[in-house]
N, C-alpha and C positions, 0 to 999 in steps of 0.2 A: 180738278179737285183742290179745294182749299185746305191748306195745312197750316196749323198754328203750332209754334214751338214755345215751350216754357220749361222751367226747371221742375224736376220731379219733387214731389212732397211725400211725406210718410203715408198720406191718404192714398197715394198711387201705388204703393208697393205691391199689393196683391195683383192688381190689374197688370202691372208691368211684368211681374213674374209669370202670370198666366199667358200674356202675349208672347213672352220669350219662349215659354214651353211650346206654344203653337208654332212659332217660327222655326224652332230647331227640332221638333219632334221627329221629322223624317231624316235627320242628318247624323244620328248616332249609328255606330257600326257594330260588327260582330263581337267585339271584345267588350261591349257594354250592353246591359239589358235595357237601359233607358237613357234618354238625354239628360244632361246635368247642367245645362246652361242656365236654367231658371234658379237652380240652387246657387250657382256661381254668382248671379246677380245679387241674391240675398246676402251672400257672404262678403262680396266686394264692398257693400255699403258700410261694413263694420271694420274695414281694413284701415290702418293708419295712412296707407297710400291713396285712399279714395279721394277723388276731387269732386266734391258736391257742386262746385260752381260750373261744372261741365256735364252734369247729369241731366240731360234733356229728354223730355217726352215730346212726341209729335201727336197732335190731335186733329181729327177731322169729324165734323158733325157732333162734337162733344164726346167722341170716343177716342181713347188712347190707342194709336195704331203703330207706334214705333218708339224706340228708346235707344239712346247711346249713353254708355257709362265709361268713365275714365278712371285710371289709376296712374300714379307716378311710377315711372321706370327710370332706368339709368344706363349710361354707357361708361364702362370702365376702360379708359384708354390704355394703350400700351405703356404709357408713362406712369400709370397708376392713378391718375386723376379721374374722378367720377363726374360726369355731366348729367344733369337731370333732364329727362325726357318724359313723354306721356305715352300711354298705351290705352287704346279703347277696346272694348269688347266685353260681353257680346254687344253687337249692333243688331237690334232686333226689329223686324218689321212683320206685322201680322200677315199671314199668307194671302189674305184677301186683298192686301194693298201692296204686295211685292211687285217689282218691275214697273213702278209708277213714280219713281223718283224720291220716295220718302227717305230712303237711306242717304241719298246724296244731299238732300236738304239738311238732314241732321248733321252730316259730316261738315259741310261747308259752313254752317252756322257755328258749330262748336270749334272748328279750326280758327275762325275769325275771333271768337271769344278767347281761345287759348293764346292766340297771338297778343291780344289786348292785355291778357294777364301776365305776359312775359315769358311764356314757355318757348322752348327752342324747337322741338320737333315731336312728331308722332310716329311711333314704331309699333307695327302690328304683325300678327301672323294671320293671313287671310287668303282668300281665293286669288291666286297669282295672276290670272288673266282679267280680273275685274278691277281691282283697285288701281292699277296703273292708269285707268281711264279717269280716275279722280285726281291723279297727279302723283301717286306713290311711285317710288322707284325701288328696285331691289336693294336691300340693305347692303349687299355685297359691293354695290357701286360706291358706297361711302367707306368701304373697309370695315363694315360692322358685321359681326357674327352673332350667333346666339350664345347663351351662357356656356355651351359646350365647345365653342369655337368653330361651329359648323355654319355653312351657308346653304340656302336653298331659296327658290324664287318666292315661296309663300311668306318669307320674312322680308318685310318691306318698310320703307321709311318715307316720311313726308316732312321735309324741312318747312318750318313756319315762316322763315324769312331767308333771303339770299345769304348763302355762306354759313347757315346755321350748323351744318354738320361737317364743314371743312376741317380736315385735320383731326377729327375725333375718332379715328379708326380704333376699334376695340370690341369688347364683348358687351352685349346688351343684356340687362337683367330686368325681369319683371317680378311683380309680387309673387311670392311662393304660393299664394292661394290658388293660382291657376293650375298648379300641379298637385293640389292637396285633396281634391275631391275623390270620394269613394262611391262605388255603386250602392253600397248599403245606405249611405247618407242620402244619395239621390232618390232611392226608392222610398225611404222614410219621408223625405221632404215632399215627394210627389203625392203622398196621401192627402195633402191639403187641397188638392185640386180634383175636379170631376174626373172619373175614370175615362181612359182612352184605350182604344184597341192598340195592341202592341204593333210597332212598326217592324216590317220585315225588309231588310236591305235587299236590293236587286243583286242577284248573284253575278259575279264577274264572268260566269260562263256564257251569259247572253252576248257578251262581246267576243270572248275567245272563240266561240263557234263560227264567227264570221271573219276571222282574220286568217291571212295566209300563214304558213308554218313559221317563217322567220319572225313575223310580227307577233304571232301568238306566243312564241318562246320568249320574246322580249318582255311582254306583259306578264307572263307567268313568273318570270324571274323577279319581278317587282313585288310579288306576293300581295297584290291588292285583295283584301277580303271581300270587296263589293265594288260595283260599278261607281258608286258615289265617291269612293276614295280617290279616284283619278282626278277629281276636281281640286285636290290638294297639290297637284302638280301642274305647272304651266304647259302650254302647248310646246314651248321651246324645250322644256326639259324632256317631255315625252318624245318629241321629234328627234332628240339627240340619242335616244336609245338605239343600240345596234339592232337592226332588223326592222325599224320603223321607217316607212317611206310615206310619201304624200297620200297614197291610196289608203294606207293604214290610218293615218290621221283623220281622213274623211270618214272612214268606217267608224272610228271611235266617236267622232262628233255626231254621226247619224245615230249610233246606238244610245248615246247620252240623250240626244234630243227626243228620241222615241220614248224614253222613260222620264221625261220631264226635267232633265238635268242640263244645265248650261256649262259648256266646257270649251276652252280654246279662245284665242284672241278674237275670232270672228263672231263668237256667240256671247261675249261678255259685254 
């Protein structure tokens, strides 16, 4: 498949929002009525932290099939000094073109451009068993936490050059817009697009019914609202839960695979 990358233009806005909607439609959960990533893309373009020089679309056959969008973020070190970083997301690939390397092409190209522009590092929240294959490492390995001082495997960092994050341990802050979206606004924004059937998340019960008692209790304790929410945790994190053994990990992997979800180091 031939992929061409170029910067997004205003003429692309609707098409990019629509493909983002398609890419994330099946990933919202029980506490939301609808995905809001397409609204997020629209709002990010108007943020002071938006980096238009890194807002790329991927095309194939004249069709926009992917997009990566960046904002400036920062690390406030324990000494009180703030270091500028980048955050991307949403990274959107149309479902017809997923698992074909489009996202990797967008990342690698934009990373090279970000390096050329003088940026230090990229910090994201993403699927923790996928992004390490691109070169991301757990933010905790660099002494970096989220704004609340917490660490988890989905919080990852990618230094754009050797030593870029050495000695920068501290809290990472992203643009507040990521936490500002409401379901009312998402539902209103979604009226701009063709109607879609409501997505129904796969109940966590399809997994619980297959687990032994100890493993079932461990998963129940985590209060996952649906099967998809497990993808926010790495295989390492889930395996560390009391009651989870190798057999349970394989059962989780099998259940996810049967419902079209990829989870775990071997699946990512």
